Phi, psi and omega in degrees: 000334179298320179294325177297318178293322177295323178297316179297314180297322179294323175299314180298328180276354180079018178263088189292319181296317180293322178299317179295319180299310182293321179296317179296318180294321178295320180290319182292335180294334177071020183251000183282142170295160186303314180296321178293324178300317179298318179297317182291325174300321178292324177298315181294323176301317178299317180297317179294319179299318180295338178259015177069018172268076188289325178297313179297320180298314181298321178297316180295317179299318181297318179295318180299315181292324180293324179291319178118133179221156173302150187308313182293323177293314179299324179299319180290327176294318177298318178300315182290325176294324176301320178299320178292319177301319180297321178296334179262013177059049176238069186297328180295318178291324177298316180299319177299317181291319178298319180294319177296322180298313183285338175289318180290325181222091182292358177258008187274089186298318183301318181292322175298315180298315181296318179295322178299317179298319179293318178297323179296319178298330180272006178083009181266067191291325177298315179292322177299317179301317179297317180295315181294325177295319177296317179301318180292320177299322181280331182219079190284357181251023182253105183302315179301330178295320177294321179297320180291320178294323178299323177297318178297316177301317182299316181289334177273000179068029171265077194290321181295319177295322178298316180300317180299315181289321178298322178296318177298317179298320178296317181297329182272350182298135182281332179223160176304323180298326179291334185259355188294322180295319178296321179300310182296315182292328174297324176299321177297322179292317176300318181298317180297330178278355180081016181260083191291328182297315179292320178299315180300318181297318180291320179295322178295318180294318179300317179294321178297320182285328182216077184290347180273351180281119187299321182296320179293320180296320180300317179293323180298318178291317181304323182271008176071023182277335171217163176277152178301000000 
């Protein structure tokens, strides 16, 4: 059991190789109770996923789920397996796992947000909006959730709502780099509303924060703020 605890501590410390080593040693010892075995398999799955061994991670997650985990724990395993599926370009399987995660734990804001982002990529913006709204209700102090909902609003052409959410995301950003995408996208929403002065200000700020980003530079040139 000590190795299982070491695996968990190594995961928290971000030492993925060490976490995998301790988890494997705990599993190979054959002394874990069934429930503990499922938990350690999920730890090893997390370690493998972090090291880009997505096939190994998915196998570990599947074994953990087959053995059985408490609903909230199982929800997180489904969420993490979805992340691995996405890395392997399996969006349909990822969507199934996100849906299973929120079914098992309806308070799991991260899984709602992740499912919303995936639905948005698939063009399901109404469904994405609903997921991001649920995520915000469950975790109202998470800036990226507001940024993601704003993207859904933007694609649905609800520009004023998008501006409000992008502004909230900017206010919650911990660093300027965290808020630059929201700044630029808010500029797109202002532009769509025909309010060029506000759009220009946001595009200028985005370029100031990240002058190496080609898209920001293009808008800066388009508005005549610099020469090509």
